[in-house]
C-alpha positions in Angstrom: -21.9 -3.8 -9.7 -19.7 -6.3 -11.6 -16.0 -7.0 -11.5 -14.6 -6.1 -14.9 -11.0 -6.3 -15.9 -11.6 -5.5 -19.6 -11.0 -1.8 -19.2 -8.9 -1.5 -16.0 -8.0 1.7 -14.2 -4.4 2.5 -14.2 -2.3 3.7 -11.3 0.1 6.6 -11.5 3.5 6.4 -13.0 3.4 2.6 -13.0 0.6 2.7 -15.5 -0.3 -0.8 -14.3 -3.8 -2.3 -14.6 -5.6 -2.4 -11.3 -8.8 -3.6 -9.9 -11.7 -1.3 -8.8 -10.4 -1.6 -5.2 -7.0 -0.4 -6.1 -8.3 2.3 -8.4 -10.4 3.5 -5.3 -7.3 3.4 -3.1 -5.2 5.3 -5.6 -7.7 8.2 -5.5 -7.9 8.5 -1.7 -6.0 11.3 0.0 -3.3 9.8 2.2 -0.2 11.9 1.4 0.5 13.2 4.9 0.2 10.0 7.0 3.3 8.5 8.5 3.8 4.8 7.4 2.4 3.3 10.5 -0.8 5.4 10.4 -1.0 5.0 6.7 -1.5 1.2 7.1 -4.3 1.8 9.5 -5.8 4.4 7.2 -5.7 2.0 4.3 -7.4 -0.7 6.3 -10.2 1.8 7.2 -10.6 2.6 3.5 -10.6 -1.1 2.7 -13.4 -1.7 5.2 -15.4 1.2 3.7 -14.9 -0.3 0.2 -15.9 -3.8 1.4 -19.0 -2.5 3.2 -20.0 -0.8 0.0 -19.5 -3.9 -2.1 -21.4 -6.0 0.5 -24.2 -3.4 0.6 -24.6 -3.8 -3.2 -25.4 -7.5 -2.6 -22.1 -8.9 -3.8 -20.8 -12.1 -2.2 -17.5 -11.1 -0.5 -15.7 -14.4 -0.9 -15.8 -14.7 -4.7 -15.2 -11.0 -5.0 -12.2 -11.2 -2.6 -10.8 -14.2 -4.5 -11.0 -12.1 -7.8 -9.4 -9.1 -6.1 -6.6 -11.2 -4.6 -6.0 -13.0 -7.9 -5.8 -9.8 -9.9 -3.5 -8.3 -7.3 -1.1 -11.2 -7.4 -1.1 -11.3 -11.3 -0.7 -7.6 -12.0 3.0 -6.9 -12.8 4.4 -4.1 -10.7 1.5 -3.5 -8.3 3.3 -5.2 -5.4 6.2 -2.7 -5.9 4.0 0.4 -5.4 5.0 2.2 -2.3 2.0 3.6 -0.5 4.0 6.4 1.2 2.6 9.2 3.2 4.4 12.5 2.3 7.9 11.0 2.5 10.5 9.9 0.1 8.7 7.8 -2.6 11.6 5.4 -2.9 10.8 4.1 0.6 7.7 3.0 2.4 5.4 0.1 2.9 4.1 -2.1 0.1 1.0 -4.2 0.1 2.0 -7.9 0.1 -1.4 -9.5 -0.1 -5.1 -9.1 0.5 -6.8 -11.2 3.2 -10.5 -11.6 2.7 -13.5 -13.6 3.9 -17.3 -13.5 4.2 -17.4 -10.6 6.7 -16.1 -7.1 6.4 -13.9 -7.7 9.5 -12.2 -10.6 7.7 -10.6 -8.2 5.2 -7.2 -6.6 5.6 -4.0 -5.9 3.8 -0.8 -7.7 4.7 2.0 -5.1 4.6 5.7 -5.4 3.8 7.3 -2.5 5.7 10.3 -2.8 3.4 12.8 -1.6 6.1 15.7 -3.6 4.7 16.7 -0.8 2.5 17.2 1.5 5.6 19.9 -0.8 7.1 22.6 0.6 4.8 21.7 4.1 5.5 21.7 3.4 9.3 25.1 1.9 9.3 26.5 4.7 7.1 25.2 7.2 9.6 26.8 5.2 12.5 30.2 5.0 10.7 30.1 8.4 9.1 28.1 10.8 11.3 27.6 14.2 9.9 29.6 17.0 11.6 27.0 19.6 12.5 28.6 21.5 15.3 30.6 24.6 14.2 34.2 24.1 15.2 33.8 20.3 15.8 36.6 18.0 14.8 36.9 14.3 14.0 38.4 12.2 16.9 
């Protein structure tokens, strides 16, 4: 198994070149996981992928370096929201890949991207919906 970036896979509507790892992740089923469980699920998939790569005799440190470099250089890939069955304008994004010589060294660093929810929260506080029949505004 070799790391090739000459004919990269593409991910969804972003149509961005990805690495073999991100092509694998894009094809896994994760659509009904809430964001917190989604991150754990992705780290399990990452461990499976890294075990497979290591089992093929590939040195994990140079491979991780190439994956991390490709991830950081690919336009738009950091903006992909890996949501689980929710609004696709919200959700966590992968910020970076942590890697090392052991499978247990590998993980994703996540950006929960909760800042965008602040405006929605304060709007609900200041303008709560009237849901009770016959209710009035004080």
